[in-house]
KOLMAR-334538 format. One record per residue (C-alpha): x, y, z; residue in one letter; residue number from 1. Coordinates in pm, whole numbers. Each point is the difference from the previous one (the first is absolute). Example, Ala and Ser with C-alpha at 12.3 -4.5 7.8 and 13.67 -1.06 7.14 Angstrom:
rec X->1230; Y->-450; Z->780; resn->A; resi->1 .
rec X->137; Y->344; Z->-66; resn->S; resi->2 .
***
This chain:
rec X->-56; Y->-751; Z->-3557; resn->M; resi->1 .
rec X->80; Y->331; Z->36; resn->N; resi->2 .
rec X->146; Y->262; Z->206; resn->L; resi->3 .
rec X->-226; Y->71; Z->297; resn->P; resi->4 .
rec X->-113; Y->-390; Z->67; resn->T; resi->5 .
rec X->375; Y->-138; Z->15; resn->K; resi->6 .
rec X->39; Y->271; Z->311; resn->I; resi->7 .
rec X->-261; Y->-178; Z->123; resn->T; resi->8 .
rec X->96; Y->-328; Z->-95; resn->F; resi->9 .
rec X->370; Y->148; Z->203; resn->A; resi->10 .
rec X->-151; Y->102; Z->276; resn->R; resi->11 .
rec X->-173; Y->-394; Z->44; resn->I; resi->12 .
rec X->322; Y->-164; Z->-77; resn->I; resi->13 .
rec X->200; Y->249; Z->246; resn->A; resi->14 .
rec X->-262; Y->-70; Z->306; resn->T; resi->15 .
rec X->0; Y->-331; Z->-9; resn->V; resi->16 .
rec X->411; Y->29; Z->13; resn->L; resi->17 .
rec X->-47; Y->168; Z->292; resn->L; resi->18 .
rec X->-223; Y->-248; Z->189; resn->I; resi->19 .
rec X->262; Y->-241; Z->-88; resn->I; resi->20 .
rec X->251; Y->204; Z->119; resn->A; resi->21 .
rec X->-183; Y->75; Z->333; resn->L; resi->22 .
rec X->-70; Y->-378; Z->56; resn->F; resi->23 .
rec X->386; Y->-92; Z->-63; resn->V; resi->24 .
rec X->138; Y->238; Z->251; resn->M; resi->25 .
rec X->-318; Y->-149; Z->254; resn->S; resi->26 .
rec X->184; Y->-286; Z->63; resn->F; resi->27 .
rec X->379; Y->155; Z->29; resn->I; resi->28 .
rec X->152; Y->100; Z->325; resn->N; resi->29 .
rec X->110; Y->314; Z->-30; resn->F; resi->30 .
rec X->-92; Y->387; Z->140; resn->Q; resi->31 .
rec X->-94; Y->272; Z->-216; resn->A; resi->32 .
rec X->160; Y->360; Z->117; resn->P; resi->33 .
rec X->-236; Y->246; Z->115; resn->T; resi->34 .
rec X->5; Y->320; Z->-150; resn->L; resi->35 .
rec X->167; Y->232; Z->325; resn->G; resi->36 .
rec X->-351; Y->63; Z->202; resn->N; resi->37 .
rec X->-226; Y->69; Z->-292; resn->T; resi->38 .
rec X->-99; Y->-394; Z->148; resn->G; resi->39 .
rec X->19; Y->-52; Z->-390; resn->I; resi->40 .
rec X->157; Y->-326; Z->-93; resn->N; resi->41 .
rec X->241; Y->-11; Z->-296; resn->L; resi->42 .
rec X->-212; Y->-286; Z->-218; resn->V; resi->43 .
rec X->-324; Y->184; Z->90; resn->F; resi->44 .
rec X->136; Y->278; Z->-190; resn->L; resi->45 .
rec X->114; Y->-199; Z->-225; resn->I; resi->46 .
rec X->-374; Y->-130; Z->-61; resn->V; resi->47 .
rec X->-114; Y->353; Z->57; resn->F; resi->48 .
rec X->228; Y->155; Z->-330; resn->V; resi->49 .
rec X->-99; Y->-317; Z->-197; resn->F; resi->50 .
rec X->-450; Y->95; Z->89; resn->F; resi->51 .
rec X->56; Y->310; Z->-78; resn->V; resi->52 .
rec X->157; Y->-71; Z->-347; resn->I; resi->53 .
rec X->-282; Y->-216; Z->-77; resn->A; resi->54 .
rec X->-312; Y->215; Z->132; resn->S; resi->55 .
rec X->132; Y->270; Z->-247; resn->Y; resi->56 .
rec X->35; Y->-246; Z->-259; resn->T; resi->57 .
rec X->-404; Y->-101; Z->67; resn->D; resi->58 .
rec X->-52; Y->363; Z->-110; resn->H; resi->59 .
rec X->279; Y->77; Z->-249; resn->L; resi->60 .
rec X->-159; Y->-356; Z->-170; resn->D; resi->61 .
rec X->-365; Y->136; Z->-24; resn->G; resi->62 .
rec X->137; Y->362; Z->-102; resn->H; resi->63 .
rec X->172; Y->-177; Z->-302; resn->L; resi->64 .
rec X->-236; Y->-232; Z->-67; resn->A; resi->65 .
rec X->-267; Y->275; Z->-34; resn->R; resi->66 .
rec X->221; Y->291; Z->-183; resn->K; resi->67 .
rec X->46; Y->-217; Z->-272; resn->N; resi->68 .
rec X->-290; Y->-200; Z->-55; resn->N; resi->69 .
rec X->173; Y->-301; Z->119; resn->Q; resi->70 .
rec X->-313; Y->-179; Z->225; resn->I; resi->71 .
rec X->25; Y->-389; Z->-93; resn->T; resi->72 .
rec X->-204; Y->-259; Z->162; resn->N; resi->73 .
rec X->343; Y->-182; Z->140; resn->L; resi->74 .
rec X->86; Y->381; Z->143; resn->G; resi->75 .
rec X->-349; Y->-5; Z->177; resn->K; resi->76 .
rec X->74; Y->-307; Z->152; resn->F; resi->77 .
rec X->343; Y->-30; Z->102; resn->L; resi->78 .
rec X->-38; Y->402; Z->145; resn->D; resi->79 .
rec X->-222; Y->-161; Z->346; resn->P; resi->80 .
rec X->200; Y->-281; Z->30; resn->V; resi->81 .
rec X->334; Y->158; Z->33; resn->A; resi->82 .
rec X->-190; Y->303; Z->204; resn->D; resi->83 .
rec X->-172; Y->-305; Z->272; resn->K; resi->84 .
rec X->338; Y->-221; Z->-38; resn->L; resi->85 .
rec X->203; Y->316; Z->106; resn->L; resi->86 .
rec X->-200; Y->132; Z->329; resn->I; resi->87 .
rec X->-152; Y->-375; Z->108; resn->N; resi->88 .
rec X->326; Y->-124; Z->-50; resn->S; resi->89 .
rec X->148; Y->288; Z->231; resn->M; resi->90 .
rec X->-334; Y->-30; Z->259; resn->V; resi->91 .
rec X->94; Y->-381; Z->58; resn->I; resi->92 .
rec X->351; Y->79; Z->50; resn->F; resi->93 .
rec X->-124; Y->279; Z->261; resn->L; resi->94 .
rec X->-190; Y->-194; Z->173; resn->I; resi->95 .
rec X->275; Y->-162; Z->259; resn->A; resi->96 .
rec X->318; Y->150; Z->-103; resn->P; resi->97 .
rec X->138; Y->-169; Z->336; resn->S; resi->98 .
rec X->-52; Y->-334; Z->-224; resn->I; resi->99 .
rec X->71; Y->146; Z->-365; resn->F; resi->100 .
rec X->265; Y->176; Z->136; resn->A; resi->101 .
rec X->230; Y->-127; Z->247; resn->K; resi->102 .
rec X->282; Y->223; Z->-140; resn->Y; resi->103 .
rec X->-226; Y->302; Z->144; resn->A; resi->104 .
rec X->-14; Y->-6; Z->334; resn->P; resi->105 .
rec X->-52; Y->371; Z->102; resn->E; resi->106 .
rec X->-296; Y->-4; Z->-271; resn->Q; resi->107 .
rec X->-339; Y->141; Z->255; resn->V; resi->108 .
rec X->-216; Y->53; Z->-249; resn->I; resi->109 .
rec X->-257; Y->-300; Z->-168; resn->S; resi->110 .
rec X->-250; Y->33; Z->-197; resn->F; resi->111 .
rec X->-345; Y->-154; Z->147; resn->N; resi->112 .
rec X->-86; Y->-333; Z->-70; resn->M; resi->113 .
rec X->-429; Y->85; Z->-32; resn->W; resi->114 .
rec X->150; Y->297; Z->-159; resn->C; resi->115 .
rec X->127; Y->-201; Z->-271; resn->A; resi->116 .
rec X->-242; Y->-218; Z->-59; resn->I; resi->117 .
rec X->-243; Y->237; Z->-63; resn->I; resi->118 .
rec X->202; Y->124; Z->-273; resn->L; resi->119 .
rec X->48; Y->-336; Z->-143; resn->I; resi->120 .
rec X->-324; Y->-77; Z->26; resn->V; resi->121 .
rec X->-121; Y->312; Z->-196; resn->R; resi->122 .
rec X->211; Y->-66; Z->-230; resn->D; resi->123 .
rec X->-152; Y->-346; Z->-25; resn->I; resi->124 .
rec X->-328; Y->148; Z->-53; resn->V; resi->125 .
rec X->70; Y->210; Z->-288; resn->V; resi->126 .
rec X->180; Y->-171; Z->-148; resn->D; resi->127 .
rec X->-310; Y->-273; Z->-32; resn->A; resi->128 .
rec X->-212; Y->254; Z->-67; resn->L; resi->129 .
rec X->236; Y->101; Z->-290; resn->R; resi->130 .
rec X->-9; Y->-369; Z->-151; resn->F; resi->131 .
rec X->-402; Y->-4; Z->-21; resn->I; resi->132 .
rec X->-31; Y->316; Z->-79; resn->A; resi->133 .
rec X->253; Y->-124; Z->-313; resn->A; resi->134 .
rec X->-178; Y->-277; Z->-69; resn->Q; resi->135 .
rec X->-301; Y->156; Z->-66; resn->K; resi->136 .
rec X->230; Y->297; Z->-246; resn->K; resi->137 .
rec X->-108; Y->290; Z->253; resn->I; resi->138 .
rec X->274; Y->253; Z->61; resn->V; resi->139 .
rec X->118; Y->102; Z->331; resn->I; resi->140 .
rec X->213; Y->308; Z->42; resn->A; resi->141 .
rec X->262; Y->65; Z->318; resn->A; resi->142 .
rec X->-154; Y->268; Z->150; resn->N; resi->143 .
rec X->178; Y->311; Z->222; resn->I; resi->144 .
rec X->-117; Y->-161; Z->340; resn->F; resi->145 .
rec X->224; Y->-353; Z->-134; resn->G; resi->146 .
rec X->282; Y->218; Z->-125; resn->K; resi->147 .
rec X->-10; Y->221; Z->423; resn->M; resi->148 .
rec X->5; Y->-386; Z->134; resn->K; resi->149 .
rec X->329; Y->-106; Z->-227; resn->T; resi->150 .
rec X->141; Y->354; Z->132; resn->V; resi->151 .
rec X->-111; Y->-67; Z->344; resn->F; resi->152 .
rec X->159; Y->-340; Z->49; resn->E; resi->153 .
rec X->317; Y->88; Z->-187; resn->M; resi->154 .
rec X->89; Y->282; Z->242; resn->V; resi->155 .
rec X->-110; Y->-263; Z->326; resn->A; resi->156 .
rec X->222; Y->-239; Z->-183; resn->I; resi->157 .
rec X->287; Y->250; Z->-7; resn->G; resi->158 .
rec X->-38; Y->127; Z->388; resn->A; resi->159 .
rec X->1; Y->-376; Z->152; resn->V; resi->160 .
rec X->345; Y->-79; Z->-281; resn->L; resi->161 .
rec X->139; Y->313; Z->164; resn->L; resi->162 .
rec X->-107; Y->-143; Z->346; resn->N; resi->163 .
rec X->-210; Y->315; Z->69; resn->G; resi->164 .
rec X->273; Y->295; Z->-106; resn->F; resi->165 .
rec X->-62; Y->232; Z->5; resn->P; resi->166 .
rec X->-330; Y->33; Z->134; resn->F; resi->167 .
rec X->151; Y->-176; Z->349; resn->K; resi->168 .
rec X->115; Y->315; Z->87; resn->Y; resi->169 .
rec X->-341; Y->108; Z->53; resn->F; resi->170 .
rec X->-129; Y->-324; Z->192; resn->D; resi->171 .
rec X->72; Y->153; Z->320; resn->A; resi->172 .
rec X->-353; Y->225; Z->-97; resn->N; resi->173 .
rec X->-155; Y->-347; Z->-12; resn->W; resi->174 .
rec X->-177; Y->-236; Z->188; resn->P; resi->175 .
rec X->260; Y->-249; Z->190; resn->A; resi->176 .
rec X->43; Y->-229; Z->-222; resn->G; resi->177 .
rec X->-134; Y->144; Z->-304; resn->L; resi->178 .
rec X->253; Y->83; Z->-276; resn->H; resi->179 .
rec X->-108; Y->235; Z->-336; resn->I; resi->180 .
rec X->162; Y->-242; Z->-226; resn->A; resi->181 .
rec X->-327; Y->-218; Z->188; resn->D; resi->182 .
rec X->-248; Y->246; Z->-31; resn->F; resi->183 .
rec X->154; Y->26; Z->-408; resn->L; resi->184 .
rec X->-106; Y->-399; Z->-17; resn->V; resi->185 .
rec X->-349; Y->64; Z->126; resn->Y; resi->186 .
rec X->-69; Y->295; Z->-186; resn->L; resi->187 .
rec X->102; Y->-188; Z->-342; resn->A; resi->188 .
rec X->-209; Y->-348; Z->115; resn->T; resi->189 .
rec X->-294; Y->255; Z->40; resn->A; resi->190 .
rec X->17; Y->123; Z->-341; resn->M; resi->191 .
rec X->84; Y->-284; Z->-158; resn->S; resi->192 .
rec X->-322; Y->-203; Z->204; resn->F; resi->193 .
rec X->-228; Y->367; Z->-119; resn->I; resi->194 .
rec X->145; Y->10; Z->-358; resn->S; resi->195 .
rec X->-126; Y->-361; Z->-15; resn->G; resi->196 .
rec X->-287; Y->55; Z->111; resn->V; resi->197 .
rec X->-90; Y->223; Z->-241; resn->I; resi->198 .
rec X->163; Y->-167; Z->-294; resn->Y; resi->199 .
rec X->-276; Y->-301; Z->53; resn->V; resi->200 .
rec X->-254; Y->275; Z->33; resn->W; resi->201 .
rec X->26; Y->201; Z->-263; resn->Q; resi->202 .
rec X->49; Y->-347; Z->-208; resn->N; resi->203 .
rec X->-268; Y->-173; Z->136; resn->R; resi->204 .
rec X->-190; Y->-73; Z->-336; resn->Q; resi->205 .
rec X->231; Y->-231; Z->-53; resn->V; resi->206 .
rec X->-113; Y->-305; Z->243; resn->F; resi->207 .
rec X->-360; Y->40; Z->-160; resn->L; resi->208 .
rec X->-72; Y->-255; Z->-204; resn->T; resi->209 .
rec X->-173; Y->92; Z->-422; resn->E; resi->210 .
rec X->-330; Y->154; Z->56; resn->G; resi->211 .
rec X->31; Y->116; Z->348; resn->E; resi->212 .
rec X->-99; Y->327; Z->197; resn->K; resi->213 .
rec X->169; Y->172; Z->269; resn->E; resi->214 .
***
């Protein structure tokens, strides 16, 4: 196992440990402090720092693999698994912080449930497409839209973890009840949906049987 793959594997293990820690804390009767008037919960801040570091390692392992010519089949398999585990676990956790994080009563920003469903379903469809392509020995390369989708998702998750900070100071200029952090979630969802449609359309030949033509 080379260094890039080890970094990817470490990201998976760290994410699993984070999920376990958040699960355990959801049953502990305590109240984590809020940082001044920022509205940022201390636990959520720690999770945010972890999320930023983990997101950076996603870039780091790919960079090292390409730079040192260490791209392997195991790495190709583990990298998307690590990405989806990190992002989708955060999305699910942030759907209902009042349930999953009772220790953060001042957390008012959450991840819209319907947006979360769209993000997860999109990933399932793309993974199914990759699986079918692999069975036919067709290589599907990542495109710029998929990378943009990941960036948008990371920004949206970060904004929710920080309870809208620092964007919340501009919320007064938005329609009542709508936060800029909410808009970032909708934007990430739209980008995810569009990238999924483009991904399927560009690789629609995967669904054709041998001998068929469009």
